[in-house]
FIDO-189053 format. One record per residue: x, y, z of N, C-alpha, C in turn. Coordinates in steps of 0.02 Angstrom, whole numbers, plus 50000, padded with zeros to 5 digits. Each point is the difference from the previous one (the first is absolute). Example, Ala and Ser with C-alpha at 12.3 -4.5 7.8 and 13.67 -1.06 7.14 Angstrom:
2
506604971650390499555005950000500455006050000499825005349964500425005950003499615005550037
//
This chain:
218
490574955649324500674997150004500094995249942500595000149969500164995649945500704997150008500064993549993500654996850004500405001649937500655001150009500445001049943500674996750016500384998749948500634996450009500605004649992500474999450047500655003349995500514994550015500284997249947500434994250010499574993850008500274994950035499654993650004499414999950048499955005050044499485000050051499435004849984499374998150015499455004749991500015005450054499785005949982499985005750047499315003050000499855003950051499365003550004500105006650035499625004949980500035006650031499345001450035500045002550062499405001750039500065007150025499455003650000499995006650030499824999550074500335003950042499864999650072500175006650034499585002050046500145005650045500354997150061500665000850004500384996750053499855002950069499675005750003499835003050065499354997250028499674995649962499364997150021500094992750017499844998050061500074993050019499534995649960499415002449984499524996149961500274998849930500285005249969500284999349932500594995350000500425000350051500574995550004499774992850009499494999150041499724993350010499734997149935499645004249962499744997849935500564998249952500545003950002500574998749957500284993050012500104998250064500284993550015499524994349981499355001250007499514995049978500064999049925500055005449962500064999649927500654996449979500545001650035500644996749984499954992550013499704998350056499954992850017499564996349951499465003149979499554996849952500314999549931500385005149981500305000149933500574995049993500414999550052500604995849995499964993650041499414998850031499904994050040500544999050053500205005550031500514999750051500105006850031500465000450047500135006450033500705002549980500125006550005500655002749981500554997650048500584998949974500584998650042500485006050000499865004949956500405006149995499535006049995500165005350035499615006149995500475006049999499885004649953500395006249996499515005850009500085003650054499575005850013500335006349974499725002749946500325005949969499525005749988499384999550023499535005549991500235006150041499975005849969500205006050036499765006349966499865005250040499805006549974500375005550037499995006049972500285005850033499485005650002500025003950052499605006150006500455005250034500475002649962500545003950028499795007150021500285002150056499945006950023500445000850062500185006150015500405001250060499574999050063500334998150054499664998450062499495005350020500185006349997499575005350022499395001049955500024997149940499455000849953499634993449987500264994550025499714993449985499334999150035499484998349962499354999050030499914992850023499544999050045499904993450030499804994749950499595001949952499774995249950500584997349959500475004449981500584997949961500444995250041500065001450063500394995550044499674993250004499345000050012499644993750009500004995849936499935003249942499984996349937500654996249988500565003350012500654996949990500114994250048499835001150063500084994750050499554994149983499395001449977499524994749985500244995349945500295002949948500234995949944500694997050015500475004350018500704997850006500134995450060499715001650056500134996250061499454995150018499385002550003499444995450015499934994849945500095002149938499954995249944500514994550006500615001750020500524995050010499794995150055499745002750055499764995850055499454995349977499505002549965499444995949980500214994349953500425001749950500234994849953500444994950035500465002350042500444995450036499604995350045499525002850036499604995950045499604994849962499675002249947499574995449962500414994449967500565001949969500414994949966500324995350050500275002750054500344995650049499514995350034499385002350011499504995550029499884994049955499955001249934499894994549953500614995449997500595003050002500614995950000500024995350060499825002650058500014996050061499464994649998499405001949978499454995249996500164994249953500345001549945500174994849951500694997050011500315001950055500664997450019500515000949943499995006149971500485001749947500695001050031500494996249977500695000850025500405004049949500445004250024500405004149956499655006049973499465002250033499645005949978500435006350008499895004849955500395006250002499555006049988500045004850046499635006349993500515005649993499925004049947500475005449985499615006649999500205004550042499665006550005500455005549971499705004049956500385005549970499895006350042500535002450031499985006150039500335005649958500465003650029500365005349964500585002350042500535002349967500565002950037499785006150040499455003249977499735005750036499754998050069499784993750008499794997650065500574999450049500615000049975500604999650043500295006950016500025004349949500355006450009499535006050001499364999149981499535005649997500085004049936499525004449988500035004449942499535005950011500245005949988499595005950010499374999649956499445001850029499364999949965499664993249999500294995250035499724993249998499964996950069499745003750048499914997250067499564993849999499455000449963499544994449997500314994049965500325001249943500314994549962500584996950039500425004250030500564997550038499774995750059499485002550034499734996250057499724993349978499655000049944499704993749976500534994949982500545002349967500524995349979500454997850058500115004450047500364998050061499584994850038499355001050000499554995250032500044993249967500064999949935500064993649963500624996250022500555003750011500624996750022499914996950069499735003850047499904997450067499504994350001499475000749962499494994849994500314993549974500405000649948500294994149967500484996450047500395003750038500474996850046499634996150054499445002750024499604996550050499654994049970499725000949940499674994449966500494994249988500625001749983500504994949988500114995850063500025003250057500104996450063499414995350014499395002549988499414996150016499884994249950500195001049938499844995049948500564994949989500585001250029500564995549989499854992950021499644999150055499854993250024499564996149952499685003649953499594996749950500384999049933500635001750000500404999349939499875005449950499735005850023499855005649955500505005650014500315002549948500475005550006499675006649980500235005550029499735006649984500585005049997500105003149943500545004849990499755006449967500425005150001499815006649974500525002649952499775003049946500455003349952499915007550005500555003650002499995007350002500265002849934499565001449953500235003049936500225007250011500465002149957500205007049999499675003649943500405003249957499755004149945499884995549940499394997649993499834995049949499595003349944500144998149939499685003149941499284997249992499545003250035499294998149998499595006149982499354999249987499575005849985500015005550053500194998250062500045005150053500505005549983500494998449958500515004949983499795004749944499454998549968499795003949942499845007250017499785001250061499825006850020500585003950030500584996850005500585003350031500335004649949500175006150020500355004649955500654997049976500175001349937500604997049970500635001850038500055006250023500615002150035500084996350066499444998350032500034996250062500234992949985499714997049949500194993249980500744999749982500255004949962500705000049980500465000850060499795004050048500415001150060500074993550040499454996450006500014993750036500464995049965499934999449935500404995149962500745001550006500185006450002500705002050006500304997750066499584999250051500244998150067500004992550012499714996249954499984992850008500644997049973500364996150041500644997049976499934996249935499454996649989499914996349937499765004549943499875006450016499855005249950499394998449957499504997150029499384998749963499444998450050499395000049974499444997750041499984992450000499674997250049499894992950001499424998249954499974993749979499464997749958499544995350040499365000049984499534995550035500234992750000500314997849944500244993149996500524998550054500375005150020500514998950052499694999050068499425002950011499634998550061499694993049995499744998449941499704993549989500514994450010500625001249979500524994950009500134998450073499975005150042500094999050072499404996150028499415001649975499404996350020500084992649983500244998649940500104993049979500484996550047500545003450018500494997150046499684998450067499635004950028499694999050066499444994849998499714998949942499474995149994500284992949990500634999649982500304993649982500334996650059500194993649989500354996250052500715002650011500245004149954500675002850008500045004850060499425002250024499995004450059499664996550059500044993550001499624996050050500215001450072500595003150010500235001550068499985007550013499605003649962499935007250008499285001750018499905003150058499345002350019500075005950049499515004449998500005005750045500515005349983500255000049938500515004849981499745005049949500395005249988499845004949948500585000149950499835000749937500515000649947499905006649964500525004250002499975006449966500214999349927499595002649955500165000049929500005007249978500565003450012500025007349992500545002449952500484995849981500525002249955500465005250029499985000750066500395005450030500314997750066500525003650021500304998750065500095006550038499595005049984500035006550033499385001050041500015004850044499415001650040499495003349956499444996749990499485002549955499645006150029500015000850065499625005350032500195006949972500655001449998500215006649976499815001049927500034994749961499825000549930499265001649991499584996650040499285001249993499815007050022500345002550051499875006850022500195004949945500584998949968500225004249945499494999949943499764994049982499544999449944499335003350016499804999650062499375003350020500065007549992500575002750019500125007249993500015002049926500314995949959500035001449928499325000049968499584995150019499344999449969499545005650020500155003450055499565005450023500195006749969500545000049962500225006449969499615001549937
//
């Protein structure tokens, strides 16, 4: 691990297997030792996909996605919130990145959809339990965002999706980050247990995703 500067504050990067409670525990120890304090903000954004249709999906692929996307969110939230409570951190904010797919589903992604829907339910319950400690917990549901996940998507599928988005473009990672900044700040001090969709659209995504799945299989 090496400290580096981005703006006026020092930063550090740590590698962690979020599906391992031991690794998560070590991460928090390292953070506390490095910065001589505990986090007051946490953004859970680790996620993987192992796509396949329900009738072909193997158990290992299901378990891997749940372990990282859902169990990982649980482990990080639990570890961070415990430290916040122990140190009497007021105004703490936990932000979990789910997906619009967790709300509407998507063909070929039973495991991913289940994991992201689980993150939403988990976050709403965590918000209720942590509110008495002054800790907020919210969820962001990104839509079609320009990330490396899109690199393997056929161009005709990508173009079809963009044509159906009212804003006529993909979202950018910075636009998700901006919502994280808002939820982490005092400007959202009266917001907890909610979900914010960042999708650039006002149409039912389900039909679009089904169409794109059919196109990609041709």
